[in-house]
N, C-alpha and C positions, 0 to 999 in steps of 0.2 A: 667344601673349600671356604676358608674364612678369609673375608674382606674387610680391612679397616675403613670405618667411616670417617668423615671430617670431624667428629666429635672426639674420637680417640687420637686423631693427629693433633688436634688443638691441645689434648691433656698432654701429649707425648712433648709437644711444643713448650708447654710450661714447665714440664720436669727439666727441661734443658738449663732453666735457671739455677736450681741447685747444683747441677753438674758443673756449670761455670764456677759457682762459688767454691765448689769442692777442689778445684784447681789451687785456688787462693789459700784455702783452708783444709787441709787434708782430714780434721776431724769431723767434717761435714759429708765425707763419702758414704759412711754408712747410711745416713739420712737419705742420700740421693739413691742409694741401692733400694732402700726400703720403699720410696716414693715410685720407682720405676716397677718394683716388684708388684706394688698394689695396683698399678695401672695395668699391668700384664694380666694380673688375677681377675680384675673387673671386665676387661676385654674377652677373657677365657669363659667367664660366667656368663657374659652377654650372648656369646656365640653358642654355648650350650643351650641357652634358654630360646634362641632363635627358632622361628617355625621352621618345621621339616617338610620335605617334599609330600608325605602322606597327609599334611593338614589341610591341602587344597587340591582341588580338580580344576583342570583347565581344558576347554574345547576351543577349536579354532572353527569359525563359521566363514567359508569362502565359496563362492560359485565353483563348480568343476571346470567350467569353460567360462574364460573371461576374454575380454577384447583388448587388443593392443592399441596403444596410442590414447588411451582415456582413462580417467581414474577409476579403479575397481575397489569396492569396499571390502575389508576383511575385519572381521568381529573375533576377538578372544573374550571368552566368557569364564570368568574365575569365581569359584564358590569354595566356601568352607566345608570340610568334611566333618564326621563325627570325631575324629581325632583332635580337631582343632581346639586351642585354648585361648579363646578371645580373638580380638581383630587382628589381621595382617596387613603389615605396610611393607612396600617394596618397590622395586623397579624390575621393569622386563624390557627384552629385546627380542622381537622376533627376526629369526635370521632370514635374510633374503639374498638370493644369489646375486653376483654382480651383473649389472645390465639395467634392470627394472629401476624405475624413481619409486622410492619408499618414503612417505610422509607420516610421522606418527607411530612408527614401528618401535620406537623407543619412548617409554612413557613410564611416570610413576603410578602407583595404584594403591587403593586401600580396600580391603574386603572386609565387610561387616557380615552380619547373619543373612541379609538377602543377597549376597554376592554383588559382583560388579562386572562391568563390560568395557573392554577398550576397543576403540574402533580406529583404524588407521587406513590409508588409502595407498594402492598399488597401481602404478602405471607402467605396464611393461611396454617395451620399445620395439620388441621383435615378436615374430609368431614363434611357436614351436612349445615344447614341454617346460613346465616351471616347477621347481620343488621349492616349497615354503618349509621352513623349520630346519633343526630343532628350535625349541623356545627356551631362552635364557633368562632365568630368574634370580634376583638378588633380594633375600627377604631379611629385613632389618630385626636387631634383637631388641628387646624391650627398652634398652638404656641408650639405643641408637650409637653403640660403640662400634660394634662389628655386624656383619652382616653374612648370612649362609648364602653362597653361590651355587646355584642348581643348573643342570641343563635337562629338560625334558624332552624325550624323544617323540615330540609332537610334530610329524611331518604330514603335509597335505600336498599331494600332486595336482597340478593345475594344467589345464590345456589353454594356451593363449592362441585365440582365433583372430583374423583381421577384424577391424572395426565393423562390427555387424549393425551397429546403430545407424551407420551411413546407409546401409540398404533400406532400413525403415524410412529414413527421410528422403531417399530418392523415390521410393514407391509413394509417399505422401504427396511430394510435388507432382508426379505423374498423375495420380488420381485428381488433383485439384487442377491440373491442366486439361484433364479430360472433361471435368464438370465445366470449366470455362467454355471449352470448345463446344460442348453440347448446348450451351445457352446462346450461341451465336448462330446466325443464320448462314448456313453453307452456301457460299458463293464461288464455289471451285468445283472442279470435277471430282466425284467421290474417289476416295483413296482405298486402296486394297482391292482385292478380286473376290472376296467372299461375301455372299448375300447375308445382310443383317436384317433388314426390315423395308417396310413401304411406308412413305409419308407422302403428304399432299405437296403438289408443286408449289414453290415460292419463287418470286421474282429474283433472278440473277442465278437459278440454277441452270447446269448443263443441260441442253435439250437431249443430249445422248443418253441421259440417265432416266428418262422417262420410260416407263413400263407401260406400253400401249394396251396389253391384255388386261392389266389391273385397271388402266384408264378406262377402258369400254366397260368393264364389269360395274365400276363404281360411278360413271358418269361424271367423272372430274379429273383433271390430270394428277397422276401419281408417278413418284419417282422412286427408283430403287436405291436405298442406301447399303453402301458395302463397307467393310472393315477389313483389315489385314488378316490374311489366312492364319488359321491356328493349325496346330499339330505338325508344323514344320520343324526341321532339325537343324539346331546349332551346335557346331563343334568348337569348343575353346582349347587351343594349344599353347601351352606355355613354356616357352623355352627357359630351361633352368641351367644353360650352360655357360661359359666364361663371358659372354656379351652381356649378361644381365647381373653379374656379379658385381659391376661397378656401383658407385654411390652417386646420388645427385640429391638436390634439395627442392622441396615444395616452394620454399620462399628463402630469401637471403638469411633470415634470421632463424629458420627451422633446422632442426636436426638433420643431419645427412642420413638417408636410407638407401638401401640397395635398390637398384631398378627393377629388381624381382618382387620386392615388397609392393611397389606402386602396381606392378602388373598384376599381382594377385588381387589387390584392391578392385582394380577396374574389372578384372574376369568375374568376381563375385558380383559385381553392380550388374554387368551385362546377364550373368546368370539368373539374378532375381528378375530383372526386368522381363527376360525370355520366358521364365517360367510363368510370370504373371499374364503374359500374353498368350499363354496356352500351348508353347512350343515345347519340344523335347530338347534337352540340354546334355551334353556330353562334355567330359573334361579329359584332357591327357597333358601330363607334364613329362618333359622329356628333356635329356642331356645328350650324351654320347649313346644312351640306351633310354628305354621308357622307363620312367621313375614310377608313375601312376598311371591308371587308365580306369575311366568310369564311363561305360556306355550311356548313350543318350536315354534319358528317361524324363518323366515330368512330374509335376507336384511338389508339394512342400518337402517330401523326403528326399527329393532330388537335390534340393539346396543344401540340406543337411548333410547329405552325403558329400557334396562338393566342398562344403567347409572342412568336414574331417579329412578329406584328401588334401587339401591345400594348407592347413594349419602348420604342418611340419616340412613343407617342401623347402629346400634351400637351394641356391645356385652353387655350382662348383665349376673348378677351374679345368673344363673339358670342352672339347669341341662338339657341338650339337650336330645330332644327325636328323635333318628333317625329313629324310626318306624314309627312315625306320618309324617315325611318328606317324607320318601319313598312311604309310602302308597298314600299320595296325588300326588306325581310326577307321579305315574303310575295308578292313579285312572280313567283316561280317556284314556288310550291308553297303549299298551302292546308292541309297536314297539321297536325293539332290540336298545339299547342306550348304549352309553359311558356315564357312571354316575361317574363324578368327584367331589369327596367330600374333601372340605378344612375344616379341622380340626385339632385336637391335639391327640396325642396316648401316652401320659405320665401319664395318670390315667388308671390303670389296669381294675378297675371295668367298668368304662363307656366303655373302649375299648372292653371289653368282650360282651357288648350288640351290639357294632359296628360289631363285628365277626359274631354274631347270624344273623344280619340283611343281612350282605354281603353273607352269605350262601344262602340266598332265592334269591339274585339277579343271581348268577351264575347257570347255564350256559347261561340263556336267555340274560343276560346284561353282559357288561364288566365295573365291577366297579374299579375305581382308587382312592386310597386315597393320598392325599397331605397333608403334614404337615411340620412345619417350625423347623429347628434345630437351638436350643437355643445354640449360641456360648458360651455364659458365663457358662452355665450349663456343656457344653462339657469341657470347660478349667478347671473347678472346679473338674470335675470327673478325668482329667488326671494330676491333680496338686499333688505335694508331699507336705503333710501337714507338717507345722513347729510348730503347738500347737494343743490342744485338740479341740478347736472350728473349726479349719480348718480340722481336721480328721473327726470330725460329718458332717461337710458340704460335704465332700468328699464322706462320706459312702451314705448321702442321694442322691447325684448327681450320683454316680454309680448305686445305686437302680433304680431310675428314668430312667437312661439310659438301664439298663437291662430290665425293665418292657416294654420299648419301642421296644427293639428288640425281645422280646417275642410276643408282639402284632403284630409286623410286619410279623414276621414269620407265625403267625397263620392267618393273612390275606392272605399271599401269598399261604399259603396251601389250603384256602377256594377259591383261583382262583382269588383273587384281584391282582392288583399292586400296589405298594407302592412308594411313591416318598416322599424323605426328602431333603431338601435343606436348605442353611442359607438364612437369610432374603433378602440379596444383590442378590443372584441368584435365588429366589424362582419362579418369575414370568418366568424367561427363562427355568427352569426346568419343569414347567407344560406344557409351550408350546412346548418344545421339546418331551416330553412324548406324547402329542396330535398328534404331526407331525409323530412321529415314529409308533404309532398306526395305522395312516391312510395310510403311506406308505407300511406297512406290510400286509395292509388288514385285520387286526384283528378284525376291527369292522363289 
């Protein structure tokens, strides 16, 4: 495809002057035709001499798995082939589907004997599969009058996972917290129930932790140091029904994201911390039926499997079946588990079914229900209306908040724990709840 460049447009504009004079003096018409023909001929020659597709080779370097919400690097490596005749100049545009934020995917380039690299940044906003390409090139002719436009079938499938860098940051914070705690003198009863080690008694230690047999053997007071139990079972249940399809914001100026996306981020954080603690973690995503199920397992491979399971999970406008999800989760084992359910509690009718299922889990298992607090809804419920529409909005918001408090009270009465946090602190709240349960030996 031939594309005129600004220089050709400028020459054509200059040729308009003889054309205007030809209107006043007809004898100049043939001169105008000759000038126009010369410009067209030059443009055609420039296009014929423009680089061709076989003059260069292009490869795209991008990680097969990238993270949502953070910039990811994409590199285009351009090099001359044996058929090339000198340097190549032009423009490129790497095609990106709607949704992600792309910076630098349109750029000018110049390829010499050593080749060149064009780097741009891709920031996906949602999880799922992404397809980069094809690549569009505009190769300049030697006189810069015309360019040859090409489309190279360079396509790269990419998987967009949740922000995995957040998991590493959480792990680092927990490690530092453990180091700080180890340097302090323990002045409270030991947490956890699993024996870790013996150490010499220090002022302020609980006398109930004294190991009298070890004290007799060593001739000095010794205390037992315990830690949270390992190899316990954690089941993460992710509601992918209509309740999680709504959008909310982590901050007033932040982009809106689906509630499910915040729940996925929180579930991955809990999974990472649980696996680091030595527990077995299982994952189940459900709506009207079970969408994905991963039985409890441990180790680094378990986290990879959970990420692969969650990266393409989406919320659908259907009613969630809590019963089918729970029955499948415990169909092959009855080991006591921490059941962490990510859902929404603003629907009284659906919440009643959840309360009924929770009663069947207690006391054999420890259910924890985690839901997002909609800050916009809370603001409307606390606002003073200034007109009739505002009063109706406040009435609806207050009713939804009251229904949540009633459902949360029923769940707590049934023996479940309820977590409600803003989108910004949702992941931290769920991780803290898990750590508290482990430290207190409740599981």
